[in-house]
N, CA, C, O and the ligand as a Tripos MOL2 file, in Angstrom:
@<TRIPOS>MOLECULE
protein
  301   299    76     0     0
PROTEIN
NO_CHARGES

@<TRIPOS>ATOM
      1 N          39.4030  -30.4920   -7.0210 N.3       1 MET1
      2 CA         38.3590  -30.3460   -8.0360 C.3       1 MET1
      3 C          36.9780  -30.4650   -7.4020 C.2       1 MET1
      4 O          36.0730  -29.6730   -7.6660 O.2       1 MET1
      5 N          36.8510  -31.4870   -6.5540 N.am      2 ILE2
      6 CA         35.5520  -31.7100   -5.9170 C.3       2 ILE2
      7 C          35.2370  -30.5790   -4.9230 C.2       2 ILE2
      8 O          34.1080  -30.0950   -4.8390 O.2       2 ILE2
      9 N          36.2990  -30.1690   -4.1570 N.am      3 SER3
     10 CA         36.0880  -29.1050   -3.1800 C.3       3 SER3
     11 C          35.7570  -27.7870   -3.8800 C.2       3 SER3
     12 O          34.9830  -26.9900   -3.3490 O.2       3 SER3
     13 N          36.3250  -27.5450   -5.0530 N.am      4 LEU4
     14 CA         36.0400  -26.3410   -5.8160 C.3       4 LEU4
     15 C          34.5740  -26.3340   -6.2630 C.2       4 LEU4
     16 O          33.8900  -25.3160   -6.1550 O.2       4 LEU4
     17 N          34.1060  -27.4650   -6.7590 N.am      5 ASP5
     18 CA         32.7140  -27.5680   -7.1700 C.3       5 ASP5
     19 C          31.7760  -27.3760   -5.9780 C.2       5 ASP5
     20 O          30.7140  -26.7630   -6.0870 O.2       5 ASP5
     21 N          32.2040  -27.9210   -4.8360 N.am      6 PHE6
     22 CA         31.3770  -27.8000   -3.6380 C.3       6 PHE6
     23 C          31.2610  -26.3410   -3.1920 C.2       6 PHE6
     24 O          30.1730  -25.8690   -2.8640 O.2       6 PHE6
     25 N          32.4060  -25.6270   -3.1830 N.am      7 SER7
     26 CA         32.3730  -24.2160   -2.7810 C.3       7 SER7
     27 C          31.5920  -23.3790   -3.7960 C.2       7 SER7
     28 O          30.9160  -22.4150   -3.4370 O.2       7 SER7
     29 N          31.6990  -23.7660   -5.0640 N.am      8 LEU8
     30 CA         30.9190  -23.0710   -6.0890 C.3       8 LEU8
     31 C          29.4210  -23.2970   -5.8720 C.2       8 LEU8
     32 O          28.6140  -22.3810   -6.0320 O.2       8 LEU8
     33 N          29.0640  -24.5200   -5.5080 N.am      9 ALA9
     34 CA         27.6570  -24.8260   -5.2290 C.3       9 ALA9
     35 C          27.1610  -24.0290   -4.0270 C.2       9 ALA9
     36 O          26.0400  -23.5200   -4.0390 O.2       9 ALA9
     37 N          27.9840  -23.9190   -2.9970 N.am     10 ILE10
     38 CA         27.6210  -23.1440   -1.8110 C.3      10 ILE10
     39 C          27.4290  -21.6730   -2.1900 C.2      10 ILE10
     40 O          26.4830  -21.0240   -1.7410 O.2      10 ILE10
     41 N          28.3380  -21.1580   -3.0210 N.am     11 ALA11
     42 CA         28.2420  -19.7610   -3.4530 C.3      11 ALA11
     43 C          26.9760  -19.5260   -4.2580 C.2      11 ALA11
     44 O          26.2800  -18.5290   -4.0640 O.2      11 ALA11
     45 N          26.6850  -20.4490   -5.1580 N.am     12 LEU12
     46 CA         25.4730  -20.3290   -5.9680 C.3      12 LEU12
     47 C          24.2210  -20.3950   -5.0930 C.2      12 LEU12
     48 O          23.2760  -19.6270   -5.2740 O.2      12 LEU12
     49 N          24.2370  -21.3320   -4.1390 N.am     13 TYR13
     50 CA         23.0970  -21.4860   -3.2360 C.3      13 TYR13
     51 C          22.8830  -20.2140   -2.4200 C.2      13 TYR13
     52 O          21.7500  -19.7650   -2.2480 O.2      13 TYR13
     53 N          23.9850  -19.6310   -1.9140 N.am     14 THR14
     54 CA         23.8940  -18.3990   -1.1440 C.3      14 THR14
     55 C          23.3570  -17.2490   -2.0060 C.2      14 THR14
     56 O          22.5300  -16.4520   -1.5630 O.2      14 THR14
     57 N          23.8470  -17.1850   -3.2410 N.am     15 PHE15
     58 CA         23.4160  -16.1270   -4.1570 C.3      15 PHE15
     59 C          21.9200  -16.2510   -4.4620 C.2      15 PHE15
     60 O          21.1880  -15.2620   -4.4310 O.2      15 PHE15
     61 N          21.4780  -17.4740   -4.7550 N.am     16 ILE16
     62 CA         20.0540  -17.6920   -5.0640 C.3      16 ILE16
     63 C          19.1990  -17.3640   -3.8420 C.2      16 ILE16
     64 O          18.1250  -16.7750   -3.9640 O.2      16 ILE16
     65 N          19.6910  -17.7540   -2.6540 N.am     17 PHE17
     66 CA         18.9500  -17.4770   -1.4260 C.3      17 PHE17
     67 C          18.8260  -15.9670   -1.2040 C.2      17 PHE17
     68 O          17.7600  -15.4750   -0.8350 O.2      17 PHE17
     69 N          19.9280  -15.2330   -1.4320 N.am     18 LEU18
     70 CA         19.9040  -13.7810   -1.2560 C.3      18 LEU18
     71 C          18.9520  -13.1200   -2.2620 C.2      18 LEU18
     72 O          18.2230  -12.1950   -1.9050 O.2      18 LEU18
     73 N          18.9560  -13.5820   -3.4980 N.am     19 VAL19
     74 CA         18.0650  -13.0340   -4.5250 C.3      19 VAL19
     75 C          16.6070  -13.2970   -4.1370 C.2      19 VAL19
     76 O          15.7490  -12.4300   -4.3030 O.2      19 VAL19
     77 N          16.3350  -14.4980   -3.6210 N.am     20 ALA20
     78 CA         14.9780  -14.8460   -3.2120 C.3      20 ALA20
     79 C          14.5140  -13.9500   -2.0620 C.2      20 ALA20
     80 O          13.3800  -13.4710   -2.0530 O.2      20 ALA20
     81 N          15.4140  -13.7280   -1.0870 N.am     21 VAL21
     82 CA         15.0700  -12.8560    0.0390 C.3      21 VAL21
     83 C          14.8170  -11.4290   -0.4450 C.2      21 VAL21
     84 O          13.8830  -10.7660    0.0060 O.2      21 VAL21
     85 N          15.6630  -10.9630   -1.3700 N.am     22 LEU22
     86 CA         15.5170   -9.6090   -1.9080 C.3      22 LEU22
     87 C          14.1860   -9.4650   -2.6570 C.2      22 LEU22
     88 O          13.4850   -8.4640   -2.5050 O.2      22 LEU22
     89 N          13.8500  -10.4630   -3.4570 N.am     23 LEU23
     90 CA         12.5950  -10.4220   -4.2110 C.3      23 LEU23
     91 C          11.3930  -10.4500   -3.2560 C.2      23 LEU23
     92 O          10.4150   -9.7290   -3.4560 O.2      23 LEU23
     93 N          11.4790  -11.2860   -2.2250 N.am     24 PHE24
     94 CA         10.3950  -11.3690   -1.2480 C.3      24 PHE24
     95 C          10.2420  -10.0400   -0.5080 C.2      24 PHE24
     96 O           9.1260   -9.5950   -0.2390 O.2      24 PHE24
     97 N          11.3750   -9.4110   -0.1800 N.am     25 TRP25
     98 CA         11.3380   -8.1370    0.5290 C.3      25 TRP25
     99 C          10.7030   -7.0540   -0.3500 C.2      25 TRP25
    100 O           9.8780   -6.2670    0.1140 O.2      25 TRP25
    101 N          11.1010   -7.0290   -1.6200 N.am     26 LEU26
    102 CA         10.5360   -6.0370   -2.5390 C.3      26 LEU26
    103 C           9.0320   -6.2570   -2.7140 C.2      26 LEU26
    104 O           8.2570   -5.3020   -2.7560 O.2      26 LEU26
    105 N           8.6330   -7.5260   -2.8130 N.am     27 PHE27
    106 CA          7.2190   -7.8430   -3.0170 C.3      27 PHE27
    107 C           6.3970   -7.4450   -1.7930 C.2      27 PHE27
    108 O           5.3340   -6.8390   -1.9260 O.2      27 PHE27
    109 N           6.8950   -7.7890   -0.5930 N.am     28 SER28
    110 CA          6.1590   -7.4650    0.6320 C.3      28 SER28
    111 C           6.1080   -5.9550    0.8430 C.2      28 SER28
    112 O           5.1240   -5.4320    1.3670 O.2      28 SER28
    113 N           7.1610   -5.2570    0.4370 N.am     29 ARG29
    114 CA          7.1710   -3.8050    0.5710 C.3      29 ARG29
    115 C           6.1330   -3.1710   -0.3560 C.2      29 ARG29
    116 O           5.4390   -2.2280    0.0260 O.2      29 ARG29
    117 N           6.0370   -3.6950   -1.5640 N.am     30 ARG30
    118 CA          5.0470   -3.1760   -2.5030 C.3      30 ARG30
    119 C           3.6320   -3.4450   -1.9750 C.2      30 ARG30
    120 O           2.7450   -2.6000   -2.0870 O.2      30 ARG30
    121 N           3.4400   -4.6290   -1.4010 N.am     31 GLN31
    122 CA          2.1400   -4.9800   -0.8340 C.3      31 GLN31
    123 C           1.7840   -4.0290    0.3170 C.2      31 GLN31
    124 O           0.6320   -3.6200    0.4650 O.2      31 GLN31
    125 N           2.7860   -3.6880    1.1230 N.am     32 LYS32
    126 CA          2.5610   -2.7950    2.2540 C.3      32 LYS32
    127 C           2.1560   -1.4040    1.7530 C.2      32 LYS32
    128 O           1.2350   -0.7850    2.2840 O.2      32 LYS32
    129 N           2.8550   -0.9310    0.7320 N.am     33 GLU33
    130 CA          2.5240    0.3810    0.1740 C.3      33 GLU33
    131 C           1.1270    0.3870   -0.4160 C.2      33 GLU33
    132 O           0.4180    1.3910   -0.3600 O.2      33 GLU33
    133 N           0.7410   -0.7480   -0.9830 N.am     34 LYS34
    134 CA         -0.5960   -0.8590   -1.5560 C.3      34 LYS34
    135 C          -1.6460   -0.8000   -0.4460 C.2      34 LYS34
    136 O          -2.6990   -0.1830   -0.6060 O.2      34 LYS34
    137 N          -1.3430   -1.4540    0.6910 N.am     35 ASP35
    138 CA         -2.2750   -1.4380    1.8060 C.3      35 ASP35
    139 C          -2.3970   -0.0430    2.3990 C.2      35 ASP35
    140 O          -3.4670    0.3540    2.8600 O.2      35 ASP35
    141 N          -1.2940    0.6960    2.3840 N.am     36 LEU36
    142 CA         -1.3160    2.0270    2.9760 C.3      36 LEU36
    143 C          -2.0480    3.0360    2.1000 C.2      36 LEU36
    144 O          -2.5380    4.0510    2.5950 O.2      36 LEU36
    145 N          -2.1210    2.7640    0.8200 N.am     37 SER37
    146 CA         -2.7750    3.7160   -0.0610 C.3      37 SER37
    147 C          -4.2580    3.8200    0.2800 C.2      37 SER37
    148 O          -4.8840    2.8390    0.6830 O.2      37 SER37
    149 N          -4.8020    5.0040    0.1160 N.am     38 LEU38
    150 CA         -6.1510    5.2970    0.5820 C.3      38 LEU38
    151 C          -7.1910    4.7830   -0.4080 C.2      38 LEU38
    152 O          -7.0380    4.9050   -1.6230 O.2      38 LEU38
    153 N          -8.2390    4.2100    0.1440 N.am     39 ASP39
    154 CA         -9.3510    3.7540   -0.6780 C.3      39 ASP39
    155 C         -10.1370    4.9660   -1.1740 C.2      39 ASP39
    156 O         -10.4730    5.8420   -0.3760 O.2      39 ASP39
    157 N         -10.4340    5.0370   -2.4640 N.am     40 PRO40
    158 CA        -11.1700    6.2100   -2.9730 C.3      40 PRO40
    159 C         -12.5670    6.3530   -2.3760 C.2      40 PRO40
    160 O         -13.1710    7.4210   -2.4720 O.2      40 PRO40
    161 N         -13.0900    5.2840   -1.7560 N.am     41 ARG41
    162 CA        -14.4100    5.3890   -1.1220 C.3      41 ARG41
    163 C         -14.3760    6.3210    0.0810 C.2      41 ARG41
    164 O         -15.3990    6.8910    0.4600 O.2      41 ARG41
    165 N         -13.1800    6.4770    0.6910 N.am     42 PHE42
    166 CA        -13.0710    7.2530    1.9190 C.3      42 PHE42
    167 C         -12.7190    8.7150    1.6510 C.2      42 PHE42
    168 O         -12.6410    9.5130    2.5850 O.2      42 PHE42
    169 N         -12.5140    9.0620    0.4200 N.am     43 ILE43
    170 CA        -12.1860   10.4450    0.0820 C.3      43 ILE43
    171 C         -13.4810   11.1820   -0.2360 C.2      43 ILE43
    172 O         -14.2200   10.7940   -1.1410 O.2      43 ILE43
    173 N         -13.7440   12.2280    0.5000 N.am     44 TRP44
    174 CA        -14.9750   12.9950    0.3380 C.3      44 TRP44
    175 C         -14.6510   14.3670   -0.2320 C.2      44 TRP44
    176 O         -13.6100   14.9550    0.0590 O.2      44 TRP44
    177 N         -15.5630   14.8550   -1.0450 N.am     45 PHE45
    178 CA        -15.3870   16.1560   -1.6550 C.3      45 PHE45
    179 C         -16.6000   17.0040   -1.2950 C.2      45 PHE45
    180 O         -17.7180   16.7120   -1.7200 O.2      45 PHE45
    181 N         -16.3740   18.0650   -0.5030 N.am     46 CYS46
    182 CA        -17.4800   18.8930   -0.0450 C.3      46 CYS46
    183 C         -18.0330   19.7140   -1.2140 C.2      46 CYS46
    184 O         -17.2860   20.3800   -1.9300 O.2      46 CYS46
    185 N         -19.3650   19.6520   -1.3910 N.am     47 SER47
    186 CA        -19.9870   20.3790   -2.5000 C.3      47 SER47
    187 C         -20.2130   21.8450   -2.1490 C.2      47 SER47
    188 O         -20.5200   22.6400   -3.0370 O.2      47 SER47
    189 N         -20.0690   22.2260   -0.8810 N.am     48 VAL48
    190 CA        -20.3210   23.6080   -0.4550 C.3      48 VAL48
    191 C         -19.0300   24.4270   -0.5080 C.2      48 VAL48
    192 O         -18.9860   25.4860   -1.1340 O.2      48 VAL48
    193 N         -17.9730   23.9280    0.1550 N.am     49 CYS49
    194 CA        -16.7380   24.7170    0.2390 C.3      49 CYS49
    195 C         -15.6080   24.0890   -0.5780 C.2      49 CYS49
    196 O         -14.4680   24.5480   -0.5050 O.2      49 CYS49
    197 N         -15.9080   23.0550   -1.3460 N.am     50 THR50
    198 CA        -14.9390   22.3480   -2.2020 C.3      50 THR50
    199 C         -13.7260   21.8140   -1.4160 C.2      50 THR50
    200 O         -12.6220   21.7250   -1.9520 O.2      50 THR50
    201 N         -13.9470   21.4640   -0.1470 N.am     51 TYR51
    202 CA        -12.8750   20.9280    0.6850 C.3      51 TYR51
    203 C         -12.8310   19.4120    0.5180 C.2      51 TYR51
    204 O         -13.8670   18.7470    0.5240 O.2      51 TYR51
    205 N         -11.6470   18.8870    0.3710 N.am     52 THR52
    206 CA        -11.4760   17.4420    0.2400 C.3      52 THR52
    207 C         -11.0020   16.8840    1.5650 C.2      52 THR52
    208 O          -9.9910   17.3270    2.1110 O.2      52 THR52
    209 N         -11.7390   15.9040    2.0840 N.am     53 PHE53
    210 CA        -11.3610   15.3370    3.3810 C.3      53 PHE53
    211 C         -11.5340   13.8210    3.3550 C.2      53 PHE53
    212 O         -12.0620   13.2520    2.4000 O.2      53 PHE53
    213 N         -11.0760   13.1890    4.4280 N.am     54 VAL54
    214 CA        -11.0950   11.7290    4.5250 C.3      54 VAL54
    215 C         -11.9980   11.3280    5.6730 C.2      54 VAL54
    216 O         -11.8600   11.8320    6.7880 O.2      54 VAL54
    217 N         -12.9150   10.4280    5.4030 N.am     55 ASN55
    218 CA        -13.7890    9.8900    6.4480 C.3      55 ASN55
    219 C         -13.9550    8.4060    6.1970 C.2      55 ASN55
    220 O         -14.6060    8.0040    5.2330 O.2      55 ASN55
    221 N         -13.3680    7.5900    7.0600 N.am     56 THR56
    222 CA        -13.4280    6.1420    6.8670 C.3      56 THR56
    223 C         -14.6010    5.5160    7.6060 C.2      56 THR56
    224 O         -14.8620    4.3240    7.4410 O.2      56 THR56
    225 N         -15.3190    6.2990    8.4250 N.am     57 LYS57
    226 CA        -16.3920    5.7190    9.2380 C.3      57 LYS57
    227 C         -17.7170    5.6950    8.4910 C.2      57 LYS57
    228 O         -18.4490    4.7080    8.5430 O.2      57 LYS57
    229 N         -18.0220    6.7860    7.7960 N.am     58 GLU58
    230 CA        -19.3090    6.8620    7.1020 C.3      58 GLU58
    231 C         -19.1360    6.4380    5.6510 C.2      58 GLU58
    232 O         -18.0580    6.5700    5.0700 O.2      58 GLU58
    233 N         -20.2160    5.9270    5.0840 N.am     59 ASP59
    234 CA        -20.1280    5.5680    3.6730 C.3      59 ASP59
    235 C         -21.2530    6.1860    2.8430 C.2      59 ASP59
    236 O         -21.2300    6.0830    1.6170 O.2      59 ASP59
    237 N         -22.2370    6.8250    3.4810 N.am     60 LYS60
    238 CA        -23.3120    7.4410    2.7060 C.3      60 LYS60
    239 C         -23.3270    8.9580    2.8890 C.2      60 LYS60
    240 O         -23.3180    9.7060    1.9110 O.2      60 LYS60
    241 N         -23.3490    9.4100    4.1540 N.am     61 ILE61
    242 CA        -23.4070   10.8480    4.4260 C.3      61 ILE61
    243 C         -22.2720   11.2010    5.3830 C.2      61 ILE61
    244 O         -22.0630   10.5180    6.3860 O.2      61 ILE61
    245 N         -21.5470   12.2620    5.0710 N.am     62 SER62
    246 CA        -20.4300   12.6720    5.8960 C.3      62 SER62
    247 C         -20.5020   14.1740    6.1420 C.2      62 SER62
    248 O         -20.9940   14.9340    5.3090 O.2      62 SER62
    249 N         -19.9950   14.5880    7.3190 N.am     63 VAL63
    250 CA        -20.0070   16.0010    7.6720 C.3      63 VAL63
    251 C         -18.6550   16.5980    7.3150 C.2      63 VAL63
    252 O         -17.6060   16.0620    7.6700 O.2      63 VAL63
    253 N         -18.7030   17.7100    6.6100 N.am     64 CYS64
    254 CA        -17.4670   18.3810    6.2290 C.3      64 CYS64
    255 C         -16.8040   18.9820    7.4590 C.2      64 CYS64
    256 O         -17.4600   19.7090    8.2050 O.2      64 CYS64
    257 N         -15.5120   18.7000    7.6990 N.am     65 PRO65
    258 CA        -14.8530   19.2520    8.8850 C.3      65 PRO65
    259 C         -14.5930   20.7440    8.7900 C.2      65 PRO65
    260 O         -14.3200   21.3750    9.8100 O.2      65 PRO65
    261 N         -14.6660   21.3240    7.6160 N.am     66 ARG66
    262 CA        -14.3670   22.7410    7.4620 C.3      66 ARG66
    263 C         -15.6170   23.6080    7.6170 C.2      66 ARG66
    264 O         -15.6060   24.5700    8.3850 O.2      66 ARG66
    265 N         -16.7060   23.2780    6.8890 N.am     67 CYS67
    266 CA        -17.8940   24.1270    6.9430 C.3      67 CYS67
    267 C         -19.0450   23.4550    7.6670 C.2      67 CYS67
    268 O         -20.0590   24.1090    7.9130 O.2      67 CYS67
    269 N         -18.9390   22.1810    8.0210 N.am     68 GLY68
    270 CA        -19.9780   21.5210    8.8040 C.3      68 GLY68
    271 C         -21.1950   21.1000    8.0070 C.2      68 GLY68
    272 O         -22.1860   20.6700    8.5970 O.2      68 GLY68
    273 N         -21.1570   21.2060    6.7100 N.am     69 SER69
    274 CA        -22.3190   20.8220    5.9180 C.3      69 SER69
    275 C         -22.2910   19.3230    5.6310 C.2      69 SER69
    276 O         -21.2360   18.6880    5.6140 O.2      69 SER69
    277 N         -23.4780   18.7860    5.4080 N.am     70 TYR70
    278 CA        -23.5820   17.3510    5.1350 C.3      70 TYR70
    279 C         -23.3660   17.0940    3.6540 C.2      70 TYR70
    280 O         -23.8750   17.8080    2.7900 O.2      70 TYR70
    281 N         -22.6000   16.0600    3.3960 N.am     71 ASN71
    282 CA        -22.3270   15.7070    2.0140 C.3      71 ASN71
    283 C         -22.7690   14.2700    1.7590 C.2      71 ASN71
    284 O         -22.4630   13.3600    2.5280 O.2      71 ASN71
    285 N         -23.4850   14.0950    0.6760 N.am     72 ARG72
    286 CA        -23.8910   12.7510    0.2930 C.3      72 ARG72
    287 C         -22.9110   12.2420   -0.7530 C.2      72 ARG72
    288 O         -22.4190   12.9920   -1.5960 O.2      72 ARG72
    289 N         -22.6390   10.9310   -0.6690 N.am     73 LYS73
    290 CA        -21.6660   10.3460   -1.5940 C.3      73 LYS73
    291 C         -22.2210   10.3820   -3.0130 C.2      73 LYS73
    292 O         -23.3290    9.9160   -3.2790 O.2      73 LYS73
    293 N         -21.4380   10.9370   -3.8990 N.am     74 ALA74
    294 CA        -21.8290   10.9480   -5.3120 C.3      74 ALA74
    295 C         -21.7240    9.5390   -5.8790 C.2      74 ALA74
    296 O         -20.7460    8.8370   -5.6240 O.2      74 ALA74
    297 N         -22.7170    9.1260   -6.6400 N.am     75 GLU75
    298 CA        -22.7350    7.7550   -7.1560 C.3      75 GLU75
    299 C         -22.3710    7.6840   -8.6240 C.2      75 GLU75
    300 O         -22.3430    6.5970   -9.2010 O.2      75 GLU75
    301 ZN        -17.3580   21.9490    3.3670 Zn       76 ZN76
@<TRIPOS>BOND
     1     1     2 1
     2     2     3 1
     3     3     4 2
     4     3     5 am
     5     5     6 1
     6     6     7 1
     7     7     8 2
     8     7     9 am
     9     9    10 1
    10    10    11 1
    11    11    12 2
    12    11    13 am
    13    13    14 1
    14    14    15 1
    15    15    16 2
    16    15    17 am
    17    17    18 1
    18    18    19 1
    19    19    20 2
    20    19    21 am
    21    21    22 1
    22    22    23 1
    23    23    24 2
    24    23    25 am
    25    25    26 1
    26    26    27 1
    27    27    28 2
    28    27    29 am
    29    29    30 1
    30    30    31 1
    31    31    32 2
    32    31    33 am
    33    33    34 1
    34    34    35 1
    35    35    36 2
    36    35    37 am
    37    37    38 1
    38    38    39 1
    39    39    40 2
    40    39    41 am
    41    41    42 1
    42    42    43 1
    43    43    44 2
    44    43    45 am
    45    45    46 1
    46    46    47 1
    47    47    48 2
    48    47    49 am
    49    49    50 1
    50    50    51 1
    51    51    52 2
    52    51    53 am
    53    53    54 1
    54    54    55 1
    55    55    56 2
    56    55    57 am
    57    57    58 1
    58    58    59 1
    59    59    60 2
    60    59    61 am
    61    61    62 1
    62    62    63 1
    63    63    64 2
    64    63    65 am
    65    65    66 1
    66    66    67 1
    67    67    68 2
    68    67    69 am
    69    69    70 1
    70    70    71 1
    71    71    72 2
    72    71    73 am
    73    73    74 1
    74    74    75 1
    75    75    76 2
    76    75    77 am
    77    77    78 1
    78    78    79 1
    79    79    80 2
    80    79    81 am
    81    81    82 1
    82    82    83 1
    83    83    84 2
    84    83    85 am
    85    85    86 1
    86    86    87 1
    87    87    88 2
    88    87    89 am
    89    89    90 1
    90    90    91 1
    91    91    92 2
    92    91    93 am
    93    93    94 1
    94    94    95 1
    95    95    96 2
    96    95    97 am
    97    97    98 1
    98    98    99 1
    99    99   100 2
   100    99   101 am
   101   101   102 1
   102   102   103 1
   103   103   104 2
   104   103   105 am
   105   105   106 1
   106   106   107 1
   107   107   108 2
   108   107   109 am
   109   109   110 1
   110   110   111 1
   111   111   112 2
   112   111   113 am
   113   113   114 1
   114   114   115 1
   115   115   116 2
   116   115   117 am
   117   117   118 1
   118   118   119 1
   119   119   120 2
   120   119   121 am
   121   121   122 1
   122   122   123 1
   123   123   124 2
   124   123   125 am
   125   125   126 1
   126   126   127 1
   127   127   128 2
   128   127   129 am
   129   129   130 1
   130   130   131 1
   131   131   132 2
   132   131   133 am
   133   133   134 1
   134   134   135 1
   135   135   136 2
   136   135   137 am
   137   137   138 1
   138   138   139 1
   139   139   140 2
   140   139   141 am
   141   141   142 1
   142   142   143 1
   143   143   144 2
   144   143   145 am
   145   145   146 1
   146   146   147 1
   147   147   148 2
   148   147   149 am
   149   149   150 1
   150   150   151 1
   151   151   152 2
   152   151   153 am
   153   153   154 1
   154   154   155 1
   155   155   156 2
   156   155   157 am
   157   157   158 1
   158   158   159 1
   159   159   160 2
   160   159   161 am
   161   161   162 1
   162   162   163 1
   163   163   164 2
   164   163   165 am
   165   165   166 1
   166   166   167 1
   167   167   168 2
   168   167   169 am
   169   169   170 1
   170   170   171 1
   171   171   172 2
   172   171   173 am
   173   173   174 1
   174   174   175 1
   175   175   176 2
   176   175   177 am
   177   177   178 1
   178   178   179 1
   179   179   180 2
   180   179   181 am
   181   181   182 1
   182   182   183 1
   183   183   184 2
   184   183   185 am
   185   185   186 1
   186   186   187 1
   187   187   188 2
   188   187   189 am
   189   189   190 1
   190   190   191 1
   191   191   192 2
   192   191   193 am
   193   193   194 1
   194   194   195 1
   195   195   196 2
   196   195   197 am
   197   197   198 1
   198   198   199 1
   199   199   200 2
   200   199   201 am
   201   201   202 1
   202   202   203 1
   203   203   204 2
   204   203   205 am
   205   205   206 1
   206   206   207 1
   207   207   208 2
   208   207   209 am
   209   209   210 1
   210   210   211 1
   211   211   212 2
   212   211   213 am
   213   213   214 1
   214   214   215 1
   215   215   216 2
   216   215   217 am
   217   217   218 1
   218   218   219 1
   219   219   220 2
   220   219   221 am
   221   221   222 1
   222   222   223 1
   223   223   224 2
   224   223   225 am
   225   225   226 1
   226   226   227 1
   227   227   228 2
   228   227   229 am
   229   229   230 1
   230   230   231 1
   231   231   232 2
   232   231   233 am
   233   233   234 1
   234   234   235 1
   235   235   236 2
   236   235   237 am
   237   237   238 1
   238   238   239 1
   239   239   240 2
   240   239   241 am
   241   241   242 1
   242   242   243 1
   243   243   244 2
   244   243   245 am
   245   245   246 1
   246   246   247 1
   247   247   248 2
   248   247   249 am
   249   249   250 1
   250   250   251 1
   251   251   252 2
   252   251   253 am
   253   253   254 1
   254   254   255 1
   255   255   256 2
   256   255   257 am
   257   257   258 1
   258   258   259 1
   259   259   260 2
   260   259   261 am
   261   261   262 1
   262   262   263 1
   263   263   264 2
   264   263   265 am
   265   265   266 1
   266   266   267 1
   267   267   268 2
   268   267   269 am
   269   269   270 1
   270   270   271 1
   271   271   272 2
   272   271   273 am
   273   273   274 1
   274   274   275 1
   275   275   276 2
   276   275   277 am
   277   277   278 1
   278   278   279 1
   279   279   280 2
   280   279   281 am
   281   281   282 1
   282   282   283 1
   283   283   284 2
   284   283   285 am
   285   285   286 1
   286   286   287 1
   287   287   288 2
   288   287   289 am
   289   289   290 1
   290   290   291 1
   291   291   292 2
   292   291   293 am
   293   293   294 1
   294   294   295 1
   295   295   296 2
   296   295   297 am
   297   297   298 1
   298   298   299 1
   299   299   300 2
@<TRIPOS>SUBSTRUCTURE
     1 MET1         2 RESIDUE 1 A MET
     2 ILE2         6 RESIDUE 1 A ILE
     3 SER3        10 RESIDUE 1 A SER
     4 LEU4        14 RESIDUE 1 A LEU
     5 ASP5        18 RESIDUE 1 A ASP
     6 PHE6        22 RESIDUE 1 A PHE
     7 SER7        26 RESIDUE 1 A SER
     8 LEU8        30 RESIDUE 1 A LEU
     9 ALA9        34 RESIDUE 1 A ALA
    10 ILE10       38 RESIDUE 1 A ILE
    11 ALA11       42 RESIDUE 1 A ALA
    12 LEU12       46 RESIDUE 1 A LEU
    13 TYR13       50 RESIDUE 1 A TYR
    14 THR14       54 RESIDUE 1 A THR
    15 PHE15       58 RESIDUE 1 A PHE
    16 ILE16       62 RESIDUE 1 A ILE
    17 PHE17       66 RESIDUE 1 A PHE
    18 LEU18       70 RESIDUE 1 A LEU
    19 VAL19       74 RESIDUE 1 A VAL
    20 ALA20       78 RESIDUE 1 A ALA
    21 VAL21       82 RESIDUE 1 A VAL
    22 LEU22       86 RESIDUE 1 A LEU
    23 LEU23       90 RESIDUE 1 A LEU
    24 PHE24       94 RESIDUE 1 A PHE
    25 TRP25       98 RESIDUE 1 A TRP
    26 LEU26      102 RESIDUE 1 A LEU
    27 PHE27      106 RESIDUE 1 A PHE
    28 SER28      110 RESIDUE 1 A SER
    29 ARG29      114 RESIDUE 1 A ARG
    30 ARG30      118 RESIDUE 1 A ARG
    31 GLN31      122 RESIDUE 1 A GLN
    32 LYS32      126 RESIDUE 1 A LYS
    33 GLU33      130 RESIDUE 1 A GLU
    34 LYS34      134 RESIDUE 1 A LYS
    35 ASP35      138 RESIDUE 1 A ASP
    36 LEU36      142 RESIDUE 1 A LEU
    37 SER37      146 RESIDUE 1 A SER
    38 LEU38      150 RESIDUE 1 A LEU
    39 ASP39      154 RESIDUE 1 A ASP
    40 PRO40      158 RESIDUE 1 A PRO
    41 ARG41      162 RESIDUE 1 A ARG
    42 PHE42      166 RESIDUE 1 A PHE
    43 ILE43      170 RESIDUE 1 A ILE
    44 TRP44      174 RESIDUE 1 A TRP
    45 PHE45      178 RESIDUE 1 A PHE
    46 CYS46      182 RESIDUE 1 A CYS
    47 SER47      186 RESIDUE 1 A SER
    48 VAL48      190 RESIDUE 1 A VAL
    49 CYS49      194 RESIDUE 1 A CYS
    50 THR50      198 RESIDUE 1 A THR
    51 TYR51      202 RESIDUE 1 A TYR
    52 THR52      206 RESIDUE 1 A THR
    53 PHE53      210 RESIDUE 1 A PHE
    54 VAL54      214 RESIDUE 1 A VAL
    55 ASN55      218 RESIDUE 1 A ASN
    56 THR56      222 RESIDUE 1 A THR
    57 LYS57      226 RESIDUE 1 A LYS
    58 GLU58      230 RESIDUE 1 A GLU
    59 ASP59      234 RESIDUE 1 A ASP
    60 LYS60      238 RESIDUE 1 A LYS
    61 ILE61      242 RESIDUE 1 A ILE
    62 SER62      246 RESIDUE 1 A SER
    63 VAL63      250 RESIDUE 1 A VAL
    64 CYS64      254 RESIDUE 1 A CYS
    65 PRO65      258 RESIDUE 1 A PRO
    66 ARG66      262 RESIDUE 1 A ARG
    67 CYS67      266 RESIDUE 1 A CYS
    68 GLY68      270 RESIDUE 1 A GLY
    69 SER69      274 RESIDUE 1 A SER
    70 TYR70      278 RESIDUE 1 A TYR
    71 ASN71      282 RESIDUE 1 A ASN
    72 ARG72      286 RESIDUE 1 A ARG
    73 LYS73      290 RESIDUE 1 A LYS
    74 ALA74      294 RESIDUE 1 A ALA
    75 GLU75      298 RESIDUE 1 A GLU
    76 ZN76       301 GROUP 0 **** ****
């Protein structure tokens, strides 16, 4: 009787531990995907050729890689 309760406790402990690891893995994965998603500040839209490009270095004026024109960030 006692050994049965003990093995049941071990099984429950293992199950709870596995659920906790699974939840932590899902949470960290979601956090990673969130980090990978692009910040809308870095997405530029060219007003001359309507080309959409990404520039993470500039924050006010960016050069369009397609037509070479300067684009100012719309506010
Ligand atoms: Zn352009």
